[in-house]
N, C-alpha and C positions, 0 to 999 in steps of 0.2 A: 591523295597519295602521290602527287607530283613533286613534293618538296625535295626529294633526293636528287633530282636532276635540274632543279631550277637554277642552280648556279651556272650550269652550262647552257640551259635553255635561254638565259637572258642574253646570250650573245646573238640570238636571233637566227641561227642557221635553220634551214628548212628541216634537216634531219633531226636536230635536237628538239625542234618544235613537235615533230611527229612522235619522237620517242617519249617525250614528256606527256603528250596527249595519250599515247598508248598505255603508259604506266598508270595514268589516272583512270582511264577507261577500264583497264584490267582490275583495278581496285574497286571500282564501282559495280561492274557487272560480272566479274570473274572472267577468266580467260575464255572458257567455252562459249559463254553468252555474248562476249564482245564481238561486234561485227566491224568490218572496215568502215561502215557508215558511222558507227559510234566513234571510232578513232578520228575520222575526218571531221565530225561535228565538234569534238573536243578541241581539235587542232584549228578549227575555224577555216577549213578549206573544203573544197569539193572532193567527192570520192574519186573522181577521175584524176584530180591532182595528186591524191594520195597514191593511186595506182601507178603514177609515173615514177614514184620513188620506191615503192615496195609491191611485190607480187601478191602478198597475203599477210595475215596477222602472224603466222609462224615466222615469216621473213622479218617482220618488225620485231618480234620477240627475240630472235637471234641477234639482231643489231642492238637491241636494247641491252641484252645480256652482255654482249661484247663491250659496249660503251661503259656500262656500270662496272664490269669486272676489271676493265683496264684502269678506270679511275681508282678502284679498290686497291689494285696492286701499287699504283703510284703513292697512295696514302700510306700503305703498309711500309713500303720501301723508305719513305721519309721518316717514319717513326723508328724503324730499325736502324737506319743510318744515324739518326740523332742519338739513339741509345741513351736517353736521359732518364736516369733513375735506376732503381733496383730491378731485378729480373721480373718480379711480379708486376711492377708498374709498367715496364716496357711491354710485357706480354699483353696485359689488359689494354694498353693504348693501341697496340697492333691489332688486337681483336676488334676493338671499337672502330679503328680506322678502316679495317677490312669491310665493315658494313656501311660506313657512312650513315645515311638515314634510311637505307634500303630496308633492313630487317624491321625497324620500327614501323615504317610505313606499311610493309606487307603484313606483319603480324597484327597490325591494328585494323585490318579490314575484315569484313565478314567472309571474304573469299581467300583468306591467307593460304590455307593448305593447297587449294586448287592452283593458285598463282605459283607457289613454290614448286609443286609437282609438274605443272605444265612447263615451267621454266627449265627445270632439270631435264625433263623428257626431251624438249626441243633443242636443248643446248648442251647435250652430253659432252661433245668434243671440246666446246669452249670452256665448260666448267673443268674438265679434266686438265686442259692446258693451264688454266688459271691456278688450279690446286697444285700442279707440278711446279709452277713458278713460285707460288707461295711457300712450298716445301723448300725450294732452293734458297729463297731469301731467309727463311727461318734457320736453315742449316748453316748458312754463312754467319748469321748473327750468333748462333750458338757456338760455332767454332771460334769466333772472336772472343766470346765470353768465357769459353772453356766449359767442358762438361765432364762429370765423373765418368771414368771409363766403364764402371760397372753398369751404367745406364744404357750404353750403346754409343753408336756414332752420332754426330750431330744430325746427319741425314735420317737416321732411324728415329731419333727423338722428334725431329721436325715432322716426320710422317705421322707419328702418334698424335702430335698436337693438331695437325690438320684433320686427321680422322675424327678426333674428339670434337673439334669445332663443327665439322660436317654433321656429326650426330646431333648436335644441339638444334640444328635446323628442323629436324624431324621430331624431336622429343619435347620441344618447348611449346606449351599450350598458348602462350602469349608472350608479348615483348618483355614484360617484367621477369618472367621465368627465364627467358633467353638471356637477358643481361645478367641475371644472377648466375646462370650456368657459365657464362664467360668469366665472371669474377672467380668462381670456384675453380675453373680450369686454370686460370692464371696462377692462382695460389697453389694448387696442387703441383703444377709443373715447376713453379719457382721453388717450392720446398724440396722437390725431388732433385732439382739441379744444384741446390745449395751445398 
């Protein structure tokens, strides 16, 4: 499950090594059953070395969420700034960019629901900040593209898009269904915006 942070873990920083190890351990054991020992073992370090960087696994989870969500926003911003293609293409590209490899990795583990629920529970404020920024980026893109006045403001439409995406996280039984849901949402919103 570590593939979604391998691009940054390859730089070799201690924090990225720990975050990558935690992501992998959470996928193997689930969040509740993962211990600091498990994370230290996957990271190839002693438990005491791990505790020098993080107080507990909740602290690691918050850092992991912040790291991954920051990367997510950078990818989405790049897609929306490039604005290459029709509305449906850009929306789907933004939805895929938002996830990176995260949702595929999470939804492919036996502990998918637990990891998602633990993540949302421990990172409520971080997720809220990220979703607010995502709404802003989408609203700016929609304003540049223009929206039918009958649908509402760009900010209102962006809020609906983000809410729909958020819902997919909890209603998709697996990655294939999740990706199909993203395609469907991109098409629905693109047709409404035409």
